[in-house]
VOPAGU-2260 file (C-alpha; in pm, 1 decimal, decimal comma):
REM VOPAGU-2260
SITE   aa  ch    i         X         Y         Z
SITE  UNK   A    0      19,4      -8,1      -8,6
SITE  UNK   A    1     132,1     332,9    -110,8
SITE  UNK   A    2     191,9     585,3     200,6
SITE  UNK   A    3      22,1     903,4     223,3
SITE  UNK   A    4     157,7    1182,0       3,1
SITE  UNK   A    5     140,1    1530,7     103,6
SITE  UNK   A    6     201,5    1866,5    -144,0
SITE  UNK   A    7     283,5    2177,3      69,7
SITE  UNK   A    8     495,0    2482,0      28,6
SITE  UNK   A    9     861,3    2396,7      38,7
SITE  UNK   A   10    1061,0    2553,0     327,0
SITE  UNK   A   11    1427,2    2586,7     409,8
SITE  UNK   A   12    1421,1    2233,2     572,6
SITE  UNK   A   13    1366,5    2099,4     205,7
SITE  UNK   A   14    1720,1    2240,7      63,1
SITE  UNK   A   15    1899,4    1916,9      70,2
SITE  UNK   A   16    1617,0    1725,8    -101,6
SITE  UNK   A   17    1560,4    2003,0    -360,5
SITE  UNK   A   18    1949,5    2014,5    -439,7
SITE  UNK   A   19    1911,6    1636,5    -501,3
SITE  UNK   A   20    1617,7    1687,5    -715,9
SITE  UNK   A   21    1806,6    1964,3    -934,3
SITE  UNK   A   22    2065,4    1665,7    -958,6
SITE  UNK   A   23    1814,0    1439,1   -1121,5
SITE  UNK   A   24    1676,9    1698,3   -1333,0
SITE  UNK   A   25    2058,0    1750,2   -1485,6
SITE  UNK   A   26    2155,1    2038,5   -1305,3
SITE  UNK   A   27    2430,3    1928,9   -1056,7
SITE  UNK   A   28    2378,9    2157,1    -717,8
SITE  UNK   A   29    2552,7    2156,3    -382,9
SITE  UNK   A   30    2323,2    2193,3     -82,9
SITE  UNK   A   31    2508,1    2540,8     -33,1
SITE  UNK   A   32    2423,4    2645,2    -377,1
SITE  UNK   A   33    2049,6    2541,9    -332,3
SITE  UNK   A   34    2052,9    2725,5       2,7
SITE  UNK   A   35    2148,8    3047,9    -189,8
SITE  UNK   A   36    1896,2    3004,6    -452,0
SITE  UNK   A   37    1618,6    2904,7    -238,9
SITE  UNK   A   38    1673,9    3207,7       5,0
SITE  UNK   A   39    1650,6    3435,0    -300,1
SITE  UNK   A   40    1343,9    3252,2    -431,4
SITE  UNK   A   41    1169,8    3222,4    -124,3
SITE  UNK   A   42    1207,2    3618,1     -71,5
SITE  UNK   A   43    1072,2    3717,1    -404,6
SITE  UNK   A   44     685,8    3688,9    -385,3
SITE  UNK   A   45     639,9    3618,1    -755,1
SITE  UNK   A   46     796,9    3261,4    -658,3
SITE  UNK   A   47     630,0    2956,4    -518,8
SITE  UNK   A   48     768,9    2660,0    -452,3
SITE  UNK   A   49     566,6    2340,9    -370,4
SITE  UNK   A   50     695,7    1983,4    -290,0
SITE  UNK   A   51     542,4    1631,7    -267,1
SITE  UNK   A   52     635,5    1442,5      40,9
SITE  UNK   A   53     588,5    1076,0     134,7
SITE  UNK   A   54     647,1     967,1     487,4
SITE  UNK   A   55     838,3    1294,6     527,9
SITE  UNK   A   56    1062,5    1239,7     258,9
SITE  UNK   A   57    1041,4    1508,9     -59,2
SITE  UNK   A   58    1001,3    1310,2    -362,2
SITE  UNK   A   59     917,6    1588,9    -613,2
SITE  UNK   A   60     874,2    1953,4    -642,8
SITE  UNK   A   61     753,4    2236,9    -856,2
SITE  UNK   A   62     891,0    2592,9    -874,9
SITE  UNK   A   63     655,9    2852,4    -994,7
SITE  UNK   A   64     699,1    3189,0   -1106,9
SITE  UNK   A   65     412,1    3440,2   -1191,2
SITE  UNK   A   66     434,4    3707,1   -1441,2
SITE  UNK   A   67     255,3    3950,6   -1646,9
SITE  UNK   A   68     161,2    3917,4   -2044,3
SITE  UNK   A   69     264,6    4177,0   -2270,9
SITE  UNK   A   70      35,0    4034,1   -2543,3
SITE  UNK   A   71    -281,2    3951,9   -2323,4
SITE  UNK   A   72    -464,4    4108,8   -2031,3
SITE  UNK   A   73    -373,7    3944,2   -1697,7
SITE  UNK   A   74    -105,8    3728,7   -1575,6
SITE  UNK   A   75      42,0    3368,2   -1608,5
SITE  UNK   A   76     209,1    3109,5   -1408,6
SITE  UNK   A   77     538,1    2950,1   -1562,9
SITE  UNK   A   78     668,1    2633,1   -1417,4
SITE  UNK   A   79    1045,4    2690,2   -1403,1
SITE  UNK   A   80    1144,8    2382,6   -1226,9
SITE  UNK   A   81     927,9    2039,3   -1218,0
SITE  UNK   A   82    1084,2    1700,2   -1108,6
SITE  UNK   A   83     959,8    1379,6    -948,9
SITE  UNK   A   84    1260,9    1169,0    -788,4
SITE  UNK   A   85    1323,5     914,8   -1043,1
SITE  UNK   A   86    1264,6     627,9    -752,7
SITE  UNK   A   87     888,4     769,1    -721,1
SITE  UNK   A   88     776,1     798,8   -1091,6
SITE  UNK   A   89     451,2     667,1   -1231,0
SITE  UNK   A   90     266,1     688,7    -893,6
SITE  UNK   A   91      58,5    1003,3    -946,8
SITE  UNK   A   92     297,5    1236,5    -779,0
SITE  UNK   A   93     358,7    1471,0   -1066,9
SITE  UNK   A   94     -23,0    1486,8   -1168,2
SITE  UNK   A   95     -84,5    1575,0    -790,1
SITE  UNK   A   96     189,2    1862,5    -826,0
SITE  UNK   A   97      25,6    1993,0   -1159,5
SITE  UNK   A   98    -311,8    1997,4    -983,2
SITE  UNK   A   99    -171,0    2226,2    -705,3
SITE  UNK   A  100      16,3    2404,5    -941,3
SITE  UNK   A  101    -300,0    2485,0   -1118,6
SITE  UNK   A  102    -531,0    2540,3    -798,7
SITE  UNK   A  103    -234,1    2775,7    -687,6
SITE  UNK   A  104    -224,7    2955,5   -1035,1
SITE  UNK   A  105    -595,5    3037,4   -1034,4
SITE  UNK   A  106    -579,7    3168,2    -680,8
SITE  UNK   A  107    -318,4    3406,7    -806,4
SITE  UNK   A  108    -553,1    3529,1   -1066,2
SITE  UNK   A  109    -345,8    3356,2   -1354,7
SITE  UNK   A  110    -516,3    3285,1   -1694,0
SITE  UNK   A  111    -268,2    3046,3   -1834,3
SITE  UNK   A  112      39,0    2799,7   -1718,5
SITE  UNK   A  113     321,3    2788,7   -1927,7
SITE  UNK   A  114     661,6    2558,3   -1903,6
SITE  UNK   A  115     956,2    2470,0   -2088,2
SITE  UNK   A  116    1101,2    2109,0   -2135,2
SITE  UNK   A  117    1435,9    2024,3   -2299,6
SITE  UNK   A  118    1406,4    1897,9   -2647,2
SITE  UNK   A  119    1602,2    1568,8   -2542,5
SITE  UNK   A  120    1517,9    1197,9   -2580,5
SITE  UNK   A  121    1539,6    1163,8   -2235,1
SITE  UNK   A  122    1247,0    1408,9   -2179,6
SITE  UNK   A  123     998,1    1231,5   -2406,0
SITE  UNK   A  124     824,9    1038,6   -2114,5
SITE  UNK   A  125     776,7    1401,3   -1957,4
SITE  UNK   A  126     646,0    1549,6   -2280,4
SITE  UNK   A  127     397,2    1253,6   -2295,0
SITE  UNK   A  128     282,3    1349,7   -1925,6
SITE  UNK   A  129     252,5    1709,1   -1980,8
SITE  UNK   A  130       3,4    1610,7   -2306,8
SITE  UNK   A  131    -198,6    1409,1   -2081,1
SITE  UNK   A  132    -229,6    1658,7   -1846,4
SITE  UNK   A  133    -385,1    1903,1   -2129,1
SITE  UNK   A  134     -69,8    2090,6   -2198,2
SITE  UNK   A  135     -31,7    2179,6   -2565,5
SITE  UNK   A  136     295,6    2225,0   -2756,4
SITE  UNK   A  137     284,4    2577,3   -2873,8
SITE  UNK   A  138     643,9    2686,3   -2895,9
SITE  UNK   A  139    1010,1    2653,4   -2950,5
SITE  UNK   A  140    1234,5    2778,9   -2697,7
SITE  UNK   A  141    1570,3    2972,4   -2739,0
SITE  UNK   A  142    1836,3    3020,7   -2496,7
SITE  UNK   A  143    2179,9    3210,9   -2495,3
SITE  UNK   A  144    2429,9    3165,3   -2208,4
SITE  UNK   A  145    2556,8    3534,9   -2120,3
SITE  UNK   A  146    2833,8    3376,4   -1870,7
């Protein structure tokens, strides 16, 4: 039987788990780096971080940022980080994180949610999951490093 899963707002005690999840997402991150990032993120009211927890272990997270449209009236929420621990995938955790993301986004007055996902073969399952959760492929993303 699956243990009880809780979705909640992230806190400083989650920093080690968040660093581990960033590694699984493909971004090697030390606890010290995550501490600095989380401190900045937590102090900015445009950001909101939620975690999925099973038996007091963080097994997934969604990092959210709200912004204003130039092209429409209203605001949107962008999922800037989203990951479920590889040992806990295909258990409905990602779906619960997205349901909470949608609930929080509506509470903020958002009219849309967006996300980017890497165009790599190892992300194919994630892309299928997003489509199943009613996200549409609408754009191509571009990125340029400034460092």
